[in-house]
N, C-alpha and C positions, 0 to 999 in steps of 0.2 A: 337725323336727316329729316328735313321738313317735307310736308306733303307736296310742295311745289318743286322739289328737287327732281332732276332728270332721272330716268330709269337706268340703273346700273346693270352690268352683266350678271347672269346667274352666279351665285356663290360669293358675291362681293357685298359685304355689309359694312356700312360706315357707322361707327359709334361716335356721334358728335359730342364733344366734351366742352366743359367750361374753359375759361382762358388760362387757368393754371396748368391744365393739361392740353396737349395736342390731341387732335382727333385720332382714333384708332380705326384701322381698316382690317376687318376680318375677311380672310379669303379661304373658301372651302371648295374641295373638289380637286381632282387631278392626282397624279402619281406622287407628288411631293408631300401630300398631307396638308392639313390646315396650317395657315400662316397668319401672322399678325404684323401689320405695318405700324410701327411706332407704339409706345407703351405709356405715354402720359408722365405726369410728375409723381415723385415718390410718395408725397403725402396723400395722393389719391390712389395708391396701389391697391388697397382693399377694394375700392369701388371698381378699379380696372379689372381685377380678377373676377369679380362678380359679373360684370358686363360681358367679359370675354367668355366665361364659362356658360353663361346663358345663351350667348350667340352660337357657341359650338354645340350646345345641346348634347353633351356627353362625349363628343369627339375630342381626342387629345390634341393639344397644340403641338405641332411638329417643328415649326420654324418661326423665328422672330426676326424682323427686318427693320432697320432704322434708316430713315432718310438722311438724318444727321444726328450728331450726338449732343445737342443742347438738352438740358435737363428736362424740359417739358416733353421731349420726344423719346427719351430713353430712361427716365427716372423709374419706370415700372419694370425694367428689364430684370433686376435681381429678384423681385417677387415672382415674376413669371417663371424664371429659371428654377426657383425653389419649388413652385407648384408642379412644373413639368421638367424634371431633372435631365431628360434626354433631349430637351429642346435645343435645336441648332440656331445660333444667333449670328446674323450677318450684318456687318456695319460698312459704311463707306470707307474707301481706302484712305490711307494717310494717317490714321490714328490707331491702327491695330496694335502696334507696340506699346503705345501709351495706355491702352485699355488693359493689355496683358500684364503690364507692370503696375497698373493703376496709378497713373500720375495725375492726381486731381488738380495740380497746379497747371500743367500744360493742357489738360482737358477743359480748363477755364472754370471749373466748379468752385474752387477756392477763391480765385480773383473776383468772381461775380457774386460771391456770397450765396450761391445756390446749393441745393442739396442733390446728391445723386449717389445712392449706395453702389459700391463696386459690383460689377457684373462681368460675366465671361463673354468673350468674343471668339467665335469659331472660324470665321472667315470674312471675306470682304465682298462687296457688291462692285464688281469691276465695270466701269463705264465701257460701252461697246459690246457688252455681253447681254445675256438674257436670263431671267429667272421665271420659273413657272409659278403662277399664282392663280388659283381658282380654275385650273386646267387650261390656262392660256399663257403664251409666252409674252412676258413684259420686258420691253427694252429698258436697259439701265443707261441713263445719261448723266454726265457730270453737270452740276448746277451751282457753280460758285457764285458768290455775291453775299447773300445773307451769312453763309458759312462757306469757307473755301473748300470744304470736303463734301458738301452736300450732293445728293443725287436725286434725280427724278425717276419715276417709273411710268412707262407709257405702254399701253396695249393697243397696237395699231388697228386691229379688226373692229373693236368697239370704240376706238378713239378716246379711251379714258386715260386721264393723266392723274397720277398721285404726285402732287406738286410740293409737299412739305411746306416750307415757308418761302419758297421762291415766287409763288403767286397766290394771292388770296382774291376773293371777289372784289375787295376794295383795298388793294395795295400789296404789300409784301413785308417780310420781316426786316428788322433793323439790319443795316449793312455793317456788321461788326468790324470787319477789317478796316474800314475808314475811321472808326473810333480809335484804332490802334496805330494810326498813321500809315496804314498800308492801302493798296489799291483795292477797291471793292465796288465802286459805282460802275466802272467799265465792265466788270465781270457780271454785275447785275443786269446791265443792258444786254450783254451777250446772252445771258440765260433767258431773258424775256424774248429775244429774237429766236432762240432755239425753240421755245414753247410755241411761238407763232408759226415756225416752220413745221412743227409736228401737227399743227391744226387740230388740237383736241376738240372733241364734241362735248365732253364732260370733264370737269376738273374736281378732284377730291382734294381740297386744300388742307393744310396743317391745322388751320383754325377757321371756324365758321362753316356755313352750309355748303354742300355740294352745289355747283352752279354750272350753267350751260352756255351763257352768253360770254364766251371767252374773248372774242375781239374787243368787247366793251371793257372787260376786266383788264386786258392788256393795255388798252388806251389809258385807262385810269392809272395803271402802274407806271407807264412811261411818263405821264405828266408828273406824278409824284416823284419819280426818280429825277426828273429834270429840275424840279424845285429843290431837291436835296443837293444835287450837283452844283447848282448856282448859289446855294446858301448852305454850306456845310455846317454852319452854326445852328441852323434850323434843325438839321438832322441830328446833331449832337444833343440839342435840348430835348427834342422828341425822344431820343433814346434814353436820356436820363430819366425822364418822366415815366416812360414805359417800364424801365427796370425797377424804379421805386414802386410803381403801382403793382408790378408783378410780385414784389416781396410783400406788399401789403395784402395781396390776395392770399399769401401763405399765412401771414400773421393774423389777418382779419381785423385786429386792432392792436395798437401799440402806443405807448407814450411818445409824444413828439420828440422829447429829448433822447429817448432810447433809439428812435429811428435815426436821428442825427448821429448818435454814437455808432450805430451800425454803418452808416454811410462813411464816416471817417475811418472806420476800420476795414472797409472793403476796398481792396486795391484798384479794382476797375473803376469805381467811382472817383477815387482820388486821382487816377491818371486822366480820366475824362475831364475832371475839373481843371487840372493843370494844363492839359493840351488845348482846351477850348475856352475856358472861363477863368483863367488865372487872374484876370483883372478884377474879379469879384471875390469878396470875402466868402469863404466856403459856407459859413453860417448863413449869410444873406442869400447865397445861391440856393442852399437847401430850403430856406424859408420861401423863396420865390417858386421853387418847384412844387412845394406843398400847396402854396396859394393857388397856383395855376391848376393843379389837379383838383382842388376844392372848387374853384370857379367852373371847371369843366364837368363837375358832378361825379368825379371818380373817387372822391373820399369826402368824409365829413369830419370837421374838427369839433370836439366836445370835451370840455374840462381837461384840456391838455392832452387829449387822446386823438390819434388819427384813426378813423374808423372806415373800413372798406365799404363802399357803396356799390 
């Protein structure tokens, strides 16, 4: 959290992470014991454990909460459960059976080519109910759009919102249902209106710094959403570049032909290409994505390698 970030309630500590991992929120105090909201990506699990243990300063972690089950938000769950075997893990409703049977296909880890070690789920975060974090009751709200099962956590007295990927200071997460041919933009708009109605004073986003000028962030998000609604190909192209960049963050560097082989073997990319860009040869499409990422400063090309920047 930057020095300019708004003051959070006692017992709430934000561990701001790099883009491969979502932010972690450590909550201490109250009858429920220490809790962590979101656990980062699995390749950062060792760092996550070190950061959480340091923040807890010897207190055991009692509860783990996920705003949604994308791999950057729950990839550290298994490591945390191994460190604290009595840990209670709560996830959004709708995917409990998939987690308990560990269906990596339906949980989207296999189709997107991302990693997430199997973890245990003990219960769900039911919208309309509350959960105690840091000695305060936090409301649980459904937040579909980016992910149809996602939830928000809101503490009305301090007016602090844990938003996951529903709202960042400059935008929101990819609207994945739209990439699958399902409704997602309308749900994203509804979630933004829900956030406006809650009138949070402070937002703890899934990525980036804690921020306080929520009306301005909502206005930017609405404009971005309208641009995606009117130009769905723009959203699809943005999503493809973000997902390729995300994998490059994991690889750090890879031969360009190997990156293309990965893309061709990853079902979500193949479906994205067929749904939105079937008029383009897939090799040329991949080359254009790489070129645009390079032009935007997101990667460097050197001797046949793609290098993360």
